All heavy atoms as a GROMACS GRO file, in nm:
protein
  617
    1MET      N    1   3.442  -1.367   0.253
    1MET     CA    2   3.350  -1.271   0.196
    1MET      C    3   3.313  -1.169   0.303
    1MET      O    4   3.276  -1.203   0.414
    1MET     CB    5   3.225  -1.345   0.146
    1MET     CG    6   3.126  -1.255   0.078
    1MET     SD    7   2.977  -1.340   0.024
    1MET     CE    8   3.042  -1.427  -0.116
    2ALA      N    9   3.320  -1.044   0.266
    2ALA     CA   10   3.290  -0.936   0.361
    2ALA      C   11   3.140  -0.920   0.373
    2ALA      O   12   3.065  -0.938   0.277
    2ALA     CB   13   3.353  -0.806   0.312
    3GLU      N   14   3.098  -0.888   0.495
    3GLU     CA   15   2.956  -0.863   0.518
    3GLU      C   16   2.926  -0.717   0.486
    3GLU      O   17   3.005  -0.628   0.516
    3GLU     CB   18   2.922  -0.888   0.666
    3GLU     CG   19   2.865  -1.024   0.688
    3GLU     CD   20   2.818  -1.038   0.832
    3GLU    OE1   21   2.738  -0.957   0.878
    3GLU    OE2   22   2.863  -1.135   0.895
    4THR      N   23   2.813  -0.694   0.427
    4THR     CA   24   2.770  -0.556   0.401
    4THR      C   25   2.630  -0.536   0.457
    4THR      O   26   2.554  -0.631   0.471
    4THR     CB   27   2.766  -0.524   0.250
    4THR    OG1   28   2.673  -0.612   0.187
    4THR    CG2   29   2.903  -0.540   0.187
    5THR      N   30   2.601  -0.416   0.492
    5THR     CA   31   2.466  -0.383   0.538
    5THR      C   32   2.414  -0.269   0.450
    5THR      O   33   2.489  -0.186   0.401
    5THR     CB   34   2.464  -0.337   0.685
    5THR    OG1   35   2.550  -0.224   0.700
    5THR    CG2   36   2.510  -0.450   0.776
    6THR      N   37   2.288  -0.271   0.429
    6THR     CA   38   2.222  -0.166   0.352
    6THR      C   39   2.130  -0.090   0.445
    6THR      O   40   2.048  -0.150   0.512
    6THR     CB   41   2.140  -0.227   0.237
    6THR    OG1   42   2.227  -0.305   0.156
    6THR    CG2   43   2.076  -0.118   0.154
    7GLN      N   44   2.148   0.039   0.447
    7GLN     CA   45   2.058   0.122   0.527
    7GLN      C   46   1.953   0.183   0.436
    7GLN      O   47   1.984   0.226   0.325
    7GLN     CB   48   2.136   0.234   0.596
    7GLN     CG   49   2.230   0.185   0.702
    7GLN     CD   50   2.300   0.301   0.770
    7GLN    OE1   51   2.289   0.416   0.730
    7GLN    NE2   52   2.375   0.270   0.874
    8GLN      N   53   1.830   0.181   0.483
    8GLN     CA   54   1.725   0.243   0.406
    8GLN      C   55   1.703   0.384   0.458
    8GLN      O   56   1.691   0.405   0.579
    8GLN     CB   57   1.595   0.163   0.417
    8GLN     CG   58   1.602   0.029   0.350
    8GLN     CD   59   1.468  -0.042   0.354
    8GLN    OE1   60   1.374   0.002   0.419
    8GLN    NE2   61   1.460  -0.152   0.283
    9HIS      N   62   1.701   0.477   0.368
    9HIS     CA   63   1.678   0.616   0.402
    9HIS      C   64   1.543   0.660   0.349
    9HIS      O   65   1.505   0.621   0.237
    9HIS     CB   66   1.787   0.706   0.342
    9HIS     CG   67   1.924   0.670   0.389
    9HIS    ND1   68   1.972   0.703   0.512
    9HIS    CD2   69   2.023   0.597   0.329
    9HIS    CE1   70   2.094   0.656   0.527
    9HIS    NE2   71   2.128   0.590   0.416
   10PRO      N   72   1.468   0.739   0.425
   10PRO     CA   73   1.339   0.783   0.377
   10PRO      C   74   1.356   0.865   0.248
   10PRO      O   75   1.457   0.930   0.229
   10PRO     CB   76   1.283   0.869   0.489
   10PRO     CG   77   1.381   0.868   0.599
   10PRO     CD   78   1.499   0.789   0.555
   11LEU      N   79   1.258   0.858   0.162
   11LEU     CA   80   1.261   0.935   0.040
   11LEU      C   81   1.245   1.082   0.072
   11LEU      O   82   1.174   1.120   0.167
   11LEU     CB   83   1.148   0.891  -0.054
   11LEU     CG   84   1.152   0.746  -0.100
   11LEU    CD1   85   1.026   0.711  -0.176
   11LEU    CD2   86   1.276   0.719  -0.184
   12ALA      N   87   1.308   1.167  -0.008
   12ALA     CA   88   1.293   1.310   0.009
   12ALA      C   89   1.146   1.347  -0.006
   12ALA      O   90   1.081   1.302  -0.100
   12ALA     CB   91   1.377   1.385  -0.094
   13GLY      N   92   1.093   1.423   0.087
   13GLY     CA   93   0.955   1.463   0.081
   13GLY      C   94   0.856   1.360   0.137
   13GLY      O   95   0.738   1.381   0.135
   14TRP      N   96   0.908   1.248   0.184
   14TRP     CA   97   0.823   1.143   0.238
   14TRP      C   98   0.776   1.188   0.376
   14TRP      O   99   0.851   1.198   0.470
   14TRP     CB  100   0.901   1.014   0.249
   14TRP     CG  101   0.821   0.897   0.297
   14TRP    CD1  102   0.818   0.848   0.424
   14TRP    CD2  103   0.733   0.814   0.220
   14TRP    NE1  104   0.733   0.740   0.431
   14TRP    CE2  105   0.680   0.717   0.307
   14TRP    CE3  106   0.695   0.813   0.087
   14TRP    CZ2  107   0.590   0.621   0.264
   14TRP    CZ3  108   0.606   0.716   0.046
   14TRP    CH2  109   0.557   0.622   0.134
   15ASP      N  110   0.649   1.218   0.388
   15ASP     CA  111   0.596   1.269   0.514
   15ASP      C  112   0.495   1.178   0.578
   15ASP      O  113   0.413   1.219   0.658
   15ASP     CB  114   0.537   1.407   0.493
   15ASP     CG  115   0.427   1.409   0.390
   15ASP    OD1  116   0.407   1.307   0.321
   15ASP    OD2  117   0.360   1.513   0.379
   16LYS      N  118   0.501   1.049   0.542
   16LYS     CA  119   0.406   0.953   0.599
   16LYS      C  120   0.472   0.880   0.715
   16LYS      O  121   0.588   0.847   0.711
   16LYS     CB  122   0.362   0.852   0.491
   16LYS     CG  123   0.287   0.920   0.379
   16LYS     CD  124   0.260   0.829   0.266
   16LYS     CE  125   0.208   0.909   0.148
   16LYS     NZ  126   0.225   0.841   0.023
   17PRO      N  127   0.394   0.855   0.820
   17PRO     CA  128   0.452   0.786   0.936
   17PRO      C  129   0.470   0.638   0.908
   17PRO      O  130   0.414   0.581   0.814
   17PRO     CB  131   0.344   0.806   1.044
   17PRO     CG  132   0.217   0.816   0.966
   17PRO     CD  133   0.253   0.887   0.838
   18GLU      N  134   0.553   0.574   0.988
   18GLU     CA  135   0.565   0.429   0.985
   18GLU      C  136   0.441   0.374   1.053
   18GLU      O  137   0.424   0.390   1.173
   18GLU     CB  138   0.691   0.384   1.059
   18GLU     CG  139   0.820   0.419   0.989
   18GLU     CD  140   0.840   0.339   0.862
   18GLU    OE1  141   0.802   0.221   0.859
   18GLU    OE2  142   0.890   0.397   0.765
   19LEU      N  143   0.351   0.314   0.978
   19LEU     CA  144   0.226   0.264   1.034
   19LEU      C  145   0.244   0.120   1.083
   19LEU      O  146   0.311   0.040   1.018
   19LEU     CB  147   0.116   0.268   0.929
   19LEU     CG  148   0.079   0.404   0.875
   19LEU    CD1  149  -0.027   0.390   0.766
   19LEU    CD2  150   0.029   0.494   0.983
   20ASP      N  151   0.182   0.089   1.194
   20ASP     CA  152   0.179  -0.047   1.245
   20ASP      C  153   0.061  -0.118   1.179
   20ASP      O  154  -0.054  -0.092   1.213
   20ASP     CB  155   0.166  -0.048   1.397
   20ASP     CG  156   0.162  -0.189   1.454
   20ASP    OD1  157   0.182  -0.287   1.379
   20ASP    OD2  158   0.140  -0.200   1.576
   21LEU      N  159   0.089  -0.207   1.085
   21LEU     CA  160  -0.015  -0.274   1.010
   21LEU      C  161  -0.047  -0.414   1.065
   21LEU      O  162  -0.126  -0.488   1.007
   21LEU     CB  163   0.024  -0.286   0.863
   21LEU     CG  164   0.051  -0.152   0.791
   21LEU    CD1  165   0.099  -0.177   0.651
   21LEU    CD2  166  -0.072  -0.064   0.795
   22THR      N  167   0.013  -0.448   1.179
   22THR     CA  168  -0.004  -0.584   1.233
   22THR      C  169  -0.148  -0.612   1.276
   22THR      O  170  -0.193  -0.725   1.269
   22THR     CB  171   0.090  -0.611   1.350
   22THR    OG1  172   0.067  -0.512   1.453
   22THR    CG2  173   0.237  -0.608   1.307
   23GLN      N  174  -0.220  -0.511   1.316
   23GLN     CA  175  -0.359  -0.529   1.360
   23GLN      C  176  -0.460  -0.473   1.259
   23GLN      O  177  -0.578  -0.461   1.289
   23GLN     CB  178  -0.381  -0.462   1.496
   23GLN     CG  179  -0.293  -0.516   1.608
   23GLN     CD  180  -0.318  -0.661   1.634
   23GLN    OE1  181  -0.434  -0.706   1.637
   23GLN    NE2  182  -0.213  -0.738   1.653
   24ALA      N  183  -0.413  -0.440   1.139
   24ALA     CA  184  -0.500  -0.381   1.037
   24ALA      C  185  -0.608  -0.480   0.996
   24ALA      O  186  -0.583  -0.601   0.990
   24ALA     CB  187  -0.417  -0.340   0.916
   25GLN      N  188  -0.726  -0.430   0.968
   25GLN     CA  189  -0.838  -0.509   0.919
   25GLN      C  190  -0.837  -0.502   0.767
   25GLN      O  191  -0.890  -0.408   0.708
   25GLN     CB  192  -0.969  -0.456   0.976
   25GLN     CG  193  -0.978  -0.462   1.126
   25GLN     CD  194  -0.978  -0.604   1.178
   25GLN    OE1  195  -1.047  -0.690   1.124
   25GLN    NE2  196  -0.897  -0.630   1.278
   26TRP      N  197  -0.774  -0.599   0.703
   26TRP     CA  198  -0.758  -0.599   0.557
   26TRP      C  199  -0.887  -0.641   0.489
   26TRP      O  200  -0.954  -0.732   0.533
   26TRP     CB  201  -0.643  -0.692   0.517
   26TRP     CG  202  -0.511  -0.642   0.563
   26TRP    CD1  203  -0.445  -0.678   0.676
   26TRP    CD2  204  -0.431  -0.542   0.501
   26TRP    NE1  205  -0.328  -0.609   0.687
   26TRP    CE2  206  -0.316  -0.524   0.581
   26TRP    CE3  207  -0.445  -0.467   0.385
   26TRP    CZ2  208  -0.215  -0.434   0.548
   26TRP    CZ3  209  -0.344  -0.377   0.353
   26TRP    CH2  210  -0.231  -0.360   0.433
   27GLN      N  211  -0.922  -0.570   0.382
   27GLN     CA  212  -1.041  -0.597   0.302
   27GLN      C  213  -0.997  -0.630   0.160
   27GLN      O  214  -0.912  -0.560   0.104
   27GLN     CB  215  -1.131  -0.475   0.300
   27GLN     CG  216  -1.175  -0.429   0.439
   27GLN     CD  217  -1.247  -0.298   0.431
   27GLN    OE1  218  -1.315  -0.267   0.334
   27GLN    NE2  219  -1.233  -0.217   0.536
   28SER      N  220  -1.058  -0.733   0.102
   28SER     CA  221  -1.027  -0.768  -0.035
   28SER      C  222  -1.090  -0.669  -0.133
   28SER      O  223  -1.200  -0.621  -0.109
   28SER     CB  224  -1.077  -0.907  -0.068
   28SER     OG  225  -1.004  -1.004   0.003
   29SER      N  226  -1.020  -0.644  -0.239
   29SER     CA  227  -1.078  -0.563  -0.345
   29SER      C  228  -1.163  -0.650  -0.434
   29SER      O  229  -1.158  -0.771  -0.429
   29SER     CB  230  -0.965  -0.499  -0.428
   29SER     OG  231  -0.896  -0.602  -0.498
   30SER      N  232  -1.241  -0.590  -0.516
   30SER     CA  233  -1.324  -0.661  -0.616
   30SER      C  234  -1.407  -0.774  -0.555
   30SER      O  235  -1.420  -0.880  -0.613
   30SER     CB  236  -1.236  -0.717  -0.727
   30SER     OG  237  -1.159  -0.617  -0.786
   31ARG      N  238  -1.455  -0.752  -0.436
   31ARG     CA  239  -1.539  -0.852  -0.366
   31ARG      C  240  -1.469  -0.987  -0.358
   31ARG      O  241  -1.525  -1.092  -0.376
   31ARG     CB  242  -1.673  -0.865  -0.437
   31ARG     CG  243  -1.755  -0.738  -0.428
   31ARG     CD  244  -1.887  -0.754  -0.501
   31ARG     NE  245  -1.967  -0.636  -0.489
   31ARG     CZ  246  -1.957  -0.528  -0.568
   31ARG    NH1  247  -1.866  -0.525  -0.662
   31ARG    NH2  248  -2.035  -0.426  -0.548
   32GLY      N  249  -1.338  -0.981  -0.332
   32GLY     CA  250  -1.261  -1.105  -0.314
   32GLY      C  251  -1.208  -1.166  -0.440
   32GLY      O  252  -1.139  -1.267  -0.437
   33LEU      N  253  -1.232  -1.104  -0.555
   33LEU     CA  254  -1.189  -1.160  -0.681
   33LEU      C  255  -1.049  -1.109  -0.722
   33LEU      O  256  -0.988  -1.164  -0.812
   33LEU     CB  257  -1.288  -1.126  -0.793
   33LEU     CG  258  -1.431  -1.176  -0.769
   33LEU    CD1  259  -1.523  -1.126  -0.880
   33LEU    CD2  260  -1.435  -1.328  -0.762
   34GLY      N  261  -1.001  -1.002  -0.660
   34GLY     CA  262  -0.873  -0.942  -0.698
   34GLY      C  263  -0.758  -0.989  -0.611
   34GLY      O  264  -0.776  -1.068  -0.518
   35ASP      N  265  -0.642  -0.941  -0.646
   35ASP     CA  266  -0.521  -0.977  -0.572
   35ASP      C  267  -0.478  -0.870  -0.473
   35ASP      O  268  -0.372  -0.879  -0.416
   35ASP     CB  269  -0.406  -1.001  -0.671
   35ASP     CG  270  -0.430  -1.120  -0.760
   35ASP    OD1  271  -0.495  -1.213  -0.712
   35ASP    OD2  272  -0.382  -1.119  -0.872
   36VAL      N  273  -0.561  -0.767  -0.456
   36VAL     CA  274  -0.523  -0.654  -0.373
   36VAL      C  275  -0.612  -0.648  -0.250
   36VAL      O  276  -0.732  -0.676  -0.256
   36VAL     CB  277  -0.539  -0.523  -0.455
   36VAL    CG1  278  -0.515  -0.400  -0.368
   36VAL    CG2  279  -0.442  -0.522  -0.573
   37GLN      N  280  -0.551  -0.611  -0.137
   37GLN     CA  281  -0.624  -0.588  -0.014
   37GLN      C  282  -0.592  -0.449   0.032
   37GLN      O  283  -0.481  -0.399   0.012
   37GLN     CB  284  -0.585  -0.687   0.095
   37GLN     CG  285  -0.625  -0.830   0.068
   37GLN     CD  286  -0.577  -0.922   0.176
   37GLN    OE1  287  -0.466  -0.912   0.224
   37GLN    NE2  288  -0.663  -1.016   0.213
   38ILE      N  289  -0.690  -0.382   0.097
   38ILE     CA  290  -0.668  -0.250   0.153
   38ILE      C  291  -0.709  -0.250   0.298
   38ILE      O  292  -0.787  -0.331   0.343
   38ILE     CB  293  -0.744  -0.140   0.075
   38ILE    CG1  294  -0.895  -0.164   0.082
   38ILE    CG2  295  -0.695  -0.131  -0.068
   38ILE    CD1  296  -0.976  -0.047   0.030
   39ALA      N  297  -0.650  -0.157   0.372
   39ALA     CA  298  -0.684  -0.134   0.512
   39ALA      C  299  -0.678   0.014   0.541
   39ALA      O  300  -0.596   0.085   0.482
   39ALA     CB  301  -0.586  -0.209   0.603
   40PHE      N  302  -0.765   0.061   0.628
   40PHE     CA  303  -0.767   0.200   0.670
   40PHE      C  304  -0.701   0.208   0.805
   40PHE      O  305  -0.750   0.150   0.902
   40PHE     CB  306  -0.912   0.252   0.673
   40PHE     CG  307  -0.977   0.242   0.537
   40PHE    CD1  308  -1.053   0.129   0.504
   40PHE    CD2  309  -0.961   0.341   0.443
   40PHE    CE1  310  -1.114   0.118   0.381
   40PHE    CE2  311  -1.022   0.330   0.318
   40PHE     CZ  312  -1.097   0.219   0.287
   41VAL      N  313  -0.588   0.280   0.814
   41VAL     CA  314  -0.511   0.283   0.938
   41VAL      C  315  -0.468   0.427   0.965
   41VAL      O  316  -0.398   0.488   0.884
   41VAL     CB  317  -0.384   0.193   0.924
   41VAL    CG1  318  -0.302   0.198   1.053
   41VAL    CG2  319  -0.422   0.051   0.891
   42GLU      N  320  -0.509   0.479   1.076
   42GLU     CA  321  -0.468   0.611   1.125
   42GLU      C  322  -0.481   0.720   1.020
   42GLU      O  323  -0.395   0.807   1.004
   42GLU     CB  324  -0.323   0.604   1.177
   42GLU     CG  325  -0.305   0.511   1.294
   42GLU     CD  326  -0.161   0.504   1.341
   42GLU    OE1  327  -0.088   0.604   1.323
   42GLU    OE2  328  -0.122   0.399   1.395
   43GLY      N  329  -0.591   0.718   0.944
   43GLY     CA  330  -0.616   0.822   0.845
   43GLY      C  331  -0.548   0.800   0.711
   43GLY      O  332  -0.555   0.885   0.624
   44PHE      N  333  -0.482   0.687   0.694
   44PHE     CA  334  -0.415   0.653   0.569
   44PHE      C  335  -0.479   0.526   0.512
   44PHE      O  336  -0.549   0.456   0.582
   44PHE     CB  337  -0.265   0.628   0.591
   44PHE     CG  338  -0.190   0.751   0.631
   44PHE    CD1  339  -0.178   0.788   0.765
   44PHE    CD2  340  -0.130   0.833   0.536
   44PHE    CE1  341  -0.108   0.901   0.803
   44PHE    CE2  342  -0.061   0.947   0.573
   44PHE     CZ  343  -0.049   0.981   0.706
   45ILE      N  344  -0.450   0.498   0.387
   45ILE     CA  345  -0.499   0.376   0.323
   45ILE      C  346  -0.376   0.295   0.286
   45ILE      O  347  -0.284   0.344   0.219
   45ILE     CB  348  -0.581   0.407   0.197
   45ILE    CG1  349  -0.708   0.488   0.229
   45ILE    CG2  350  -0.623   0.276   0.126
   45ILE    CD1  351  -0.692   0.633   0.224
   46ALA      N  352  -0.370   0.173   0.333
   46ALA     CA  353  -0.262   0.081   0.301
   46ALA      C  354  -0.313  -0.020   0.199
   46ALA      O  355  -0.426  -0.066   0.207
   46ALA     CB  356  -0.214   0.009   0.427
   47MET      N  357  -0.228  -0.054   0.103
   47MET     CA  358  -0.265  -0.151  -0.001
   47MET      C  359  -0.155  -0.254  -0.009
   47MET      O  360  -0.036  -0.220  -0.006
   47MET     CB  361  -0.283  -0.081  -0.135
   47MET     CG  362  -0.330  -0.175  -0.245
   47MET     SD  363  -0.376  -0.089  -0.398
   47MET     CE  364  -0.217  -0.034  -0.457
   48ARG      N  365  -0.194  -0.383  -0.017
   48ARG     CA  366  -0.094  -0.489  -0.027
   48ARG      C  367  -0.142  -0.597  -0.124
   48ARG      O  368  -0.259  -0.606  -0.160
   48ARG     CB  369  -0.067  -0.552   0.109
   48ARG     CG  370  -0.181  -0.636   0.163
   48ARG     CD  371  -0.147  -0.696   0.296
   48ARG     NE  372  -0.254  -0.786   0.340
   48ARG     CZ  373  -0.254  -0.846   0.458
   48ARG    NH1  374  -0.155  -0.826   0.544
   48ARG    NH2  375  -0.353  -0.927   0.491
   49ASN      N  376  -0.047  -0.680  -0.164
   49ASN     CA  377  -0.072  -0.796  -0.249
   49ASN      C  378  -0.125  -0.907  -0.159
   49ASN      O  379  -0.054  -0.953  -0.069
   49ASN     CB  380   0.057  -0.838  -0.318
   49ASN     CG  381   0.043  -0.958  -0.408
   49ASN    OD1  382  -0.052  -1.036  -0.396
   49ASN    ND2  383   0.140  -0.975  -0.496
   50SER      N  384  -0.250  -0.952  -0.184
   50SER     CA  385  -0.306  -1.054  -0.094
   50SER      C  386  -0.234  -1.189  -0.109
   50SER      O  387  -0.237  -1.269  -0.016
   50SER     CB  388  -0.455  -1.072  -0.123
   50SER     OG  389  -0.476  -1.116  -0.257
   51GLY      N  390  -0.172  -1.212  -0.222
   51GLY     CA  391  -0.098  -1.336  -0.241
   51GLY      C  392   0.036  -1.339  -0.169
   51GLY      O  393   0.092  -1.444  -0.146
   52ARG      N  394   0.085  -1.220  -0.134
   52ARG     CA  395   0.212  -1.207  -0.061
   52ARG      C  396   0.199  -1.101   0.046
   52ARG      O  397   0.255  -0.993   0.037
   52ARG     CB  398   0.324  -1.171  -0.159
   52ARG     CG  399   0.346  -1.277  -0.265
   52ARG     CD  400   0.465  -1.246  -0.347
   52ARG     NE  401   0.579  -1.235  -0.256
   52ARG     CZ  402   0.703  -1.218  -0.295
   52ARG    NH1  403   0.731  -1.212  -0.423
   52ARG    NH2  404   0.801  -1.207  -0.209
   53PRO      N  405   0.120  -1.127   0.150
   53PRO     CA  406   0.094  -1.026   0.251
   53PRO      C  407   0.217  -0.979   0.327
   53PRO      O  408   0.215  -0.875   0.390
   53PRO     CB  409  -0.010  -1.090   0.344
   53PRO     CG  410   0.000  -1.236   0.317
   53PRO     CD  411   0.048  -1.251   0.177
   54GLU      N  412   0.324  -1.058   0.322
   54GLU     CA  413   0.448  -1.019   0.391
   54GLU      C  414   0.524  -0.914   0.313
   54GLU      O  415   0.616  -0.851   0.366
   54GLU     CB  416   0.537  -1.142   0.416
   54GLU     CG  417   0.599  -1.200   0.288
   54GLU     CD  418   0.507  -1.289   0.207
   54GLU    OE1  419   0.391  -1.312   0.242
   54GLU    OE2  420   0.553  -1.337   0.102
   55SER      N  421   0.489  -0.891   0.187
   55SER     CA  422   0.554  -0.790   0.104
   55SER      C  423   0.522  -0.652   0.158
   55SER      O  424   0.420  -0.631   0.225
   55SER     CB  425   0.504  -0.799  -0.040
   55SER     OG  426   0.538  -0.923  -0.096
   56PRO      N  427   0.603  -0.553   0.125
   56PRO     CA  428   0.574  -0.416   0.171
   56PRO      C  429   0.441  -0.367   0.118
   56PRO      O  430   0.399  -0.401   0.007
   56PRO     CB  431   0.690  -0.335   0.111
   56PRO     CG  432   0.799  -0.433   0.087
   56PRO     CD  433   0.730  -0.563   0.053
   57SER      N  434   0.376  -0.287   0.197
   57SER     CA  435   0.248  -0.227   0.160
   57SER      C  436   0.270  -0.087   0.105
   57SER      O  437   0.364  -0.018   0.145
   57SER     CB  438   0.156  -0.218   0.280
   57SER     OG  439   0.127  -0.347   0.331
   58LEU      N  440   0.184  -0.046   0.014
   58LEU     CA  441   0.184   0.092  -0.032
   58LEU      C  442   0.096   0.173   0.062
   58LEU      O  443  -0.012   0.128   0.100
   58LEU     CB  444   0.128   0.102  -0.174
   58LEU     CG  445   0.206   0.031  -0.284
   58LEU    CD1  446   0.129   0.036  -0.414
   58LEU    CD2  447   0.342   0.095  -0.301
   59ILE      N  448   0.139   0.293   0.096
   59ILE     CA  449   0.064   0.380   0.186
   59ILE      C  450   0.021   0.503   0.110
   59ILE      O  451   0.102   0.568   0.045
   59ILE     CB  452   0.149   0.420   0.309
   59ILE    CG1  453   0.209   0.296   0.378
   59ILE    CG2  454   0.066   0.507   0.404
   59ILE    CD1  455   0.107   0.199   0.434
   60PHE      N  456  -0.108   0.533   0.114
   60PHE     CA  457  -0.165   0.648   0.045
   60PHE      C  458  -0.229   0.743   0.144
   60PHE      O  459  -0.289   0.700   0.243
   60PHE     CB  460  -0.280   0.603  -0.048
   60PHE     CG  461  -0.240   0.514  -0.162
   60PHE    CD1  462  -0.235   0.377  -0.145
   60PHE    CD2  463  -0.208   0.568  -0.284
   60PHE    CE1  464  -0.201   0.293  -0.251
   60PHE    CE2  465  -0.173   0.486  -0.392
   60PHE     CZ  466  -0.169   0.349  -0.374
   61THR      N  467  -0.218   0.873   0.119
   61THR     CA  468  -0.299   0.970   0.191
   61THR      C  469  -0.439   0.961   0.127
   61THR      O  470  -0.456   0.907   0.017
   61THR     CB  471  -0.246   1.113   0.174
   61THR    OG1  472  -0.256   1.149   0.036
   61THR    CG2  473  -0.104   1.125   0.224
   62PRO      N  474  -0.542   1.017   0.192
   62PRO     CA  475  -0.673   1.016   0.128
   62PRO      C  476  -0.674   1.080  -0.011
   62PRO      O  477  -0.737   1.030  -0.102
   62PRO     CB  478  -0.761   1.091   0.227
   62PRO     CG  479  -0.697   1.061   0.360
   62PRO     CD  480  -0.550   1.064   0.331
   63ALA      N  481  -0.601   1.191  -0.030
   63ALA     CA  482  -0.595   1.257  -0.161
   63ALA      C  483  -0.526   1.168  -0.265
   63ALA      O  484  -0.572   1.158  -0.380
   63ALA     CB  485  -0.525   1.392  -0.149
   64GLU      N  486  -0.418   1.104  -0.225
   64GLU     CA  487  -0.347   1.015  -0.316
   64GLU      C  488  -0.436   0.896  -0.355
   64GLU      O  489  -0.438   0.853  -0.470
   64GLU     CB  490  -0.218   0.963  -0.253
   64GLU     CG  491  -0.112   1.069  -0.237
   64GLU     CD  492   0.004   1.022  -0.151
   64GLU    OE1  493  -0.015   0.933  -0.066
   64GLU    OE2  494   0.114   1.080  -0.168
   65TRP      N  495  -0.508   0.843  -0.257
   65TRP     CA  496  -0.596   0.730  -0.284
   65TRP      C  497  -0.705   0.769  -0.383
   65TRP      O  498  -0.736   0.695  -0.476
   65TRP     CB  499  -0.656   0.678  -0.154
   65TRP     CG  500  -0.746   0.561  -0.175
   65TRP    CD1  501  -0.883   0.561  -0.164
   65TRP    CD2  502  -0.708   0.429  -0.211
   65TRP    NE1  503  -0.930   0.435  -0.193
   65TRP    CE2  504  -0.825   0.352  -0.222
   65TRP    CE3  505  -0.586   0.367  -0.237
   65TRP    CZ2  506  -0.824   0.218  -0.256
   65TRP    CZ3  507  -0.584   0.233  -0.270
   65TRP    CH2  508  -0.703   0.160  -0.282
   66GLY      N  509  -0.764   0.886  -0.361
   66GLY     CA  510  -0.867   0.936  -0.451
   66GLY      C  511  -0.814   0.948  -0.594
   66GLY      O  512  -0.882   0.908  -0.689
   67ALA      N  513  -0.695   1.000  -0.610
   67ALA     CA  514  -0.635   1.014  -0.744
   67ALA      C  515  -0.607   0.878  -0.804
   67ALA      O  516  -0.629   0.855  -0.923
   67ALA     CB  517  -0.506   1.097  -0.736
   68PHE      N  518  -0.560   0.785  -0.723
   68PHE     CA  519  -0.532   0.649  -0.772
   68PHE      C  520  -0.659   0.581  -0.819
   68PHE      O  521  -0.665   0.527  -0.929
   68PHE     CB  522  -0.465   0.567  -0.660
   68PHE     CG  523  -0.446   0.422  -0.696
   68PHE    CD1  524  -0.341   0.384  -0.777
   68PHE    CD2  525  -0.532   0.326  -0.650
   68PHE    CE1  526  -0.321   0.250  -0.811
   68PHE    CE2  527  -0.514   0.192  -0.683
   68PHE     CZ  528  -0.408   0.154  -0.764
   69VAL      N  529  -0.764   0.586  -0.739
   69VAL     CA  530  -0.890   0.522  -0.774
   69VAL      C  531  -0.951   0.589  -0.896
   69VAL      O  532  -1.000   0.521  -0.989
   69VAL     CB  533  -0.988   0.524  -0.655
   69VAL    CG1  534  -1.128   0.478  -0.696
   69VAL    CG2  535  -0.935   0.434  -0.543
   70SER      N  536  -0.945   0.721  -0.904
   70SER     CA  537  -0.998   0.792  -1.020
   70SER      C  538  -0.924   0.750  -1.147
   70SER      O  539  -0.986   0.722  -1.249
   70SER     CB  540  -0.984   0.943  -0.999
   70SER     OG  541  -1.027   1.014  -1.113
   71GLY      N  542  -0.793   0.740  -1.139
   71GLY     CA  543  -0.713   0.695  -1.253
   71GLY      C  544  -0.747   0.552  -1.292
   71GLY      O  545  -0.756   0.519  -1.410
   72ALA      N  546  -0.768   0.468  -1.193
   72ALA     CA  547  -0.801   0.327  -1.220
   72ALA      C  548  -0.936   0.317  -1.289
   72ALA      O  549  -0.953   0.238  -1.382
   72ALA     CB  550  -0.802   0.247  -1.090
   73ARG      N  551  -1.030   0.396  -1.247
   73ARG     CA  552  -1.164   0.394  -1.310
   73ARG      C  553  -1.159   0.440  -1.455
   73ARG      O  554  -1.238   0.399  -1.535
   73ARG     CB  555  -1.260   0.480  -1.231
   73ARG     CG  556  -1.303   0.415  -1.100
   73ARG     CD  557  -1.407   0.497  -1.028
   73ARG     NE  558  -1.445   0.432  -0.907
   73ARG     CZ  559  -1.472   0.492  -0.793
   73ARG    NH1  560  -1.468   0.626  -0.790
   73ARG    NH2  561  -1.504   0.429  -0.686
   74GLU      N  562  -1.066   0.528  -1.484
   74GLU     CA  563  -1.051   0.578  -1.621
   74GLU      C  564  -0.963   0.488  -1.707
   74GLU      O  565  -0.934   0.522  -1.822
   74GLU     CB  566  -0.996   0.720  -1.616
   74GLU     CG  567  -1.090   0.821  -1.553
   74GLU     CD  568  -1.029   0.958  -1.534
   74GLU    OE1  569  -0.915   0.981  -1.582
   74GLU    OE2  570  -1.094   1.041  -1.471
   75GLY      N  571  -0.918   0.377  -1.649
   75GLY     CA  572  -0.838   0.281  -1.724
   75GLY      C  573  -0.690   0.309  -1.721
   75GLY      O  574  -0.612   0.245  -1.793
   76GLU      N  575  -0.649   0.400  -1.636
   76GLU     CA  576  -0.508   0.436  -1.626
   76GLU      C  577  -0.425   0.324  -1.562
   76GLU      O  578  -0.307   0.311  -1.586
   76GLU     CB  579  -0.492   0.565  -1.547
   76GLU     CG  580  -0.353   0.622  -1.550
   76GLU     CD  581  -0.345   0.758  -1.486
   76GLU    OE1  582  -0.446   0.832  -1.489
   76GLU    OE2  583  -0.241   0.790  -1.430
   77PHE      N  584  -0.488   0.241  -1.478
   77PHE     CA  585  -0.421   0.134  -1.408
   77PHE      C  586  -0.491   0.001  -1.437
   77PHE      O  587  -0.614  -0.002  -1.444
   77PHE     CB  588  -0.423   0.160  -1.256
   77PHE     CG  589  -0.360   0.288  -1.214
   77PHE    CD1  590  -0.438   0.401  -1.191
   77PHE    CD2  591  -0.222   0.298  -1.204
   77PHE    CE1  592  -0.381   0.521  -1.154
   77PHE    CE2  593  -0.163   0.418  -1.164
   77PHE     CZ  594  -0.243   0.529  -1.143
   78ASP      N  595  -0.417  -0.103  -1.447
   78ASP     CA  596  -0.475  -0.237  -1.463
   78ASP      C  597  -0.467  -0.305  -1.326
   78ASP      O  598  -0.359  -0.339  -1.280
   78ASP     CB  599  -0.397  -0.318  -1.566
   78ASP     CG  600  -0.456  -0.455  -1.587
   78ASP    OD1  601  -0.560  -0.486  -1.527
   78ASP    OD2  602  -0.397  -0.532  -1.664
   79LEU      N  603  -0.582  -0.319  -1.262
   79LEU     CA  604  -0.584  -0.375  -1.128
   79LEU      C  605  -0.607  -0.524  -1.125
   79LEU      O  606  -0.624  -0.584  -1.020
   79LEU     CB  607  -0.694  -0.306  -1.045
   79LEU     CG  608  -0.674  -0.158  -1.023
   79LEU    CD1  609  -0.793  -0.100  -0.947
   79LEU    CD2  610  -0.546  -0.127  -0.954
   80THR      N  611  -0.610  -0.589  -1.240
   80THR     CA  612  -0.634  -0.734  -1.245
   80THR      C  613  -0.505  -0.811  -1.238
   80THR      O  614  -0.400  -0.765  -1.262
   80THR     CB  615  -0.710  -0.773  -1.370
   80THR    OG1  616  -0.636  -0.734  -1.484
   80THR    CG2  617  -0.849  -0.709  -1.372
   0.00000   0.00000   0.00000
């Protein structure tokens, strides 16, 4: 069987840095009742699944985060 490698290429228009999240101070959402944790790192907001912290994190700019939270408050997202 031949070995293959997959290279990951940044998405077009992706202008976010590779953040080091190893020392991030993660905070639970919903006062610890939810499955999401967030951390504020170098001016960005990182969000991860608290049940699988090794999974990739989503990275938001402050404007993106504001739009996400606003949509969630209006019922656009199910955060449970």
